[in-house]
N, C-alpha and C positions, 0 to 999 in steps of 0.2 A: 504494500500500500504506500502511496506517495505521501511525502511530507508537504506542508505548505511552503510556498516559495518565500524567501526572505527579500523584502523590497522596502523602499523608503515610503511608498504610498503617499506621494505628494502630487500625483498627476491629475486624477479626476477631481472635479469640483462639483459641489451640490450634494448634499446628504449628510449623514451622521450615524448614530447608533440606534438600534431598535429599542423601542420602549416596551415596557410591560406595565400592567396596571394593577387593579385592585384584586386582592385574593380574599378568600374567606378567612375568618379568624382561625378556623381549624388549620388552614394551609399555613398561615403565619406561625402558629404555635408549633406545628410539625417541623417547619423549616428551622426555626430557632432551636428547637430541641435537638435536632440533628447536628447543627453547628456546635451546640454546647457539648455534645458527646465526643467531639474531635479532641485528640491529644494536642499538646503544644505544637505549634506549627514550625518553629525554627529555634536554633540556639540563641540564647540571649546575646544581644549586641550585633547580630547579623542583620543585613537588610533583607526584608521580605521580597519575594518575587511572586507576582500574580499574573497569570495569563488571562487575558480578557478576550474571549472569542465570541463571534456573533454571525448570525445568518444575515447575509446581505443580498438575498434573492429578492425577486420582485414583490413578494408579499410583504416584505419589511418596509417598503418605501413610505407608506403613509405615516409611520410612526418613527422613522429613523431620525429625522432632524430634531424632533422634540426631545428625544432621550439622549442625544449625543453629549449634551452638557452635564448629564448626571454623573459622568465619570470623575468630575472634579472632586466629588465627595470621597472617592477612594484615596486621593492624595491628602486632602485636608484632614480626614479622619486619622491618618497615620503620621502626621507631621511631627508628633512628639515621641514616636516609637523607634526612631533610628532610620526612618525612611522606607519607601516602597518603590520597587521597580516594577513597571507594568509593560507587558508586551501585547500589542493589539494583533488579533488574528481574525480574518474574515474570509468567507467564501461567497462566490456568486457566479453567474454565467456558466460557461461550459468548462468545468473542471478547473476553475480559477480559485486557488486558495493561497492567501498571502499573509505574511507576518511582518511586523515592524521590528526594528531593533528594540532592545530593552530600554525603556524610558523612565526617567525619574522626575519629569516635569509635566504637570498637567496640561500646560499650554501646548507642549509638543505633541502630546497624545491627542488633544482636541483638534489640532491642525490636521493630523493624519485622519482622524475620524471624519471631519467635514470635507475631506478631499475624496471620500468614497461615494460612488453613486451605485444604487441598487440595480442589479441586472437579473433577469429571469434565469432560472436554472434549478437543478436538483440540489438537495442537501448534501453536505460533505462532512458530516460530523465525524465519520471514521478517520478522515484525514486530519482533522483537528486533534483528535485523541492521539493519533500516530505522531503528530508534531510535538504534542506535549510530552510524550514518552521520550522522544529524542532530546528535547530541551532539558528535561530533568536529569537525564543521564549525563549531560555535560555539566550542569550546575543545578542544584535543587530548586524545583518549582514548588512553592508552598501551597498554592491553590489554583484551580482552574474555574473561572466563571464563564458560563455559556448562556447566551440569550438567543432564543429562537422560537419558532411557532410550528414547525412541521418536521416530519421524518420520512425519507424516501429511500432508505438504504437496506442492506441485508442486516437484519437485527442481530443475528448470531456473530457476524464479523465485527460489528460495532461493539457488541457487548464483550467480545474477546479482547478487543483493544482496551475497553474500560477496565476489565479485570487486570490487564498488564499494568495500567496506570495505577490502579489500586494497590498492586503489589509494590510499586515504587513509593507509596505513601503520599500520593497527590490526590486530594479530595476534589471532586467536580461538583460545583454548585450550579444546578441547572434551573435557570429562570425561564419559565414557559409562558409565552403570551398566547392568549386565546384558549380554546377548549378542545383542540383536536385530540381525540382519544388515543390514536396510535402514538402520536408524539408524547402524550402524557405517560403512557406505559413504558415507552423506551427511555424517556428522560428519567423516570423513576428508577428503572433498572440500572442506568449508568450511575446515578447517584448512589444506589445501594452497593454496586460493585466497587466503587472508589471510596466508599465510606464518606460520601459527601452529603448533599441535601438537594431536595427538589422543592420548588415553590412556583405556583401558578399565579399569573397576574392578568388583568385586562388593562385597557387603555386609560383607566380613570384614576390610577393611584401611582403616579410618578414619584410622589414623595416617599411612599413606602419602599419603592425600588431603590431610591436614593439612600435611604437609611440602611436597608439591608445590604446594599453594595458596600456601604461604609463599614458595616459590621464584619463582612467577609474580609475586607481589606485589613481591618484591625487585627483579625485573627491571623491573617497571613504575615503581618508585620510584627505582631507582638505575642501571639498565642492566646490561650484561654484567659489568663489573668487580665491581659490588656482588653480583651473583649468584655469581661465583666465590668471593668471600669468605664468603658465606652457606653455600655448599657445604662449604668447609673447616671452618666452625664446627659445622654440623649433622651432617655425616657421613651414613651410611646411604645411602638412595637418592639424596638430593640431592648427596652427595659425588661420585657417579659423574659428575655434570655437570662438575665441575672437571677430572677426568681426560680427559673427552672434549674439553673446550676446549683443554687442553694439547697434544692430539694434532693440532690444526688448524694 
């Protein structure tokens, strides 16, 4: 299976990152409970590394622009934890799957996101997972975030890759926009196989996505203790995570 191509991603203009919206309280509770169950993400003092992958096929276009600005929360939430490096990965069109360099500046990441234009094509989640495996074998990736709405691949092949990623200790946090039942089942399996988490959203709750992206980034940069502190400071949906941890 091919890895994603490494490129600067500054050519296309128009677009950004897919949005996801409001989940049920049960979905939020389940997601936060799964994040809370993760062990410490990295050794103290090391910079966290978070791979941020997204579906840029045609169905993403209506919500891409609105959500591309949410990524800034990942950096701001981790500013006091020693820093976070993020790599942007996206797929679109005919077998086009690309990755950016590892970035430590939210403005640089936003520039690359807004240079992407959505194109019709099939999903390539298997290639994203294969790429994540290759990257973490070179240098530890602390977490993978994926945002998408559909699944059109061989489920066994993709789950095999998810299992490999799980053996390497990289949790996949699967953010699912919409209600496609096939995508839901596969995303949940990927989350299970990597010891990550699954959460469904619709287009109405960008703030929840922002907060939860921040929570995953804090976990990647500082581990469970940092996530508990973040929950106390942020309140809302993220605060529930602290209560769940205290019950363990």
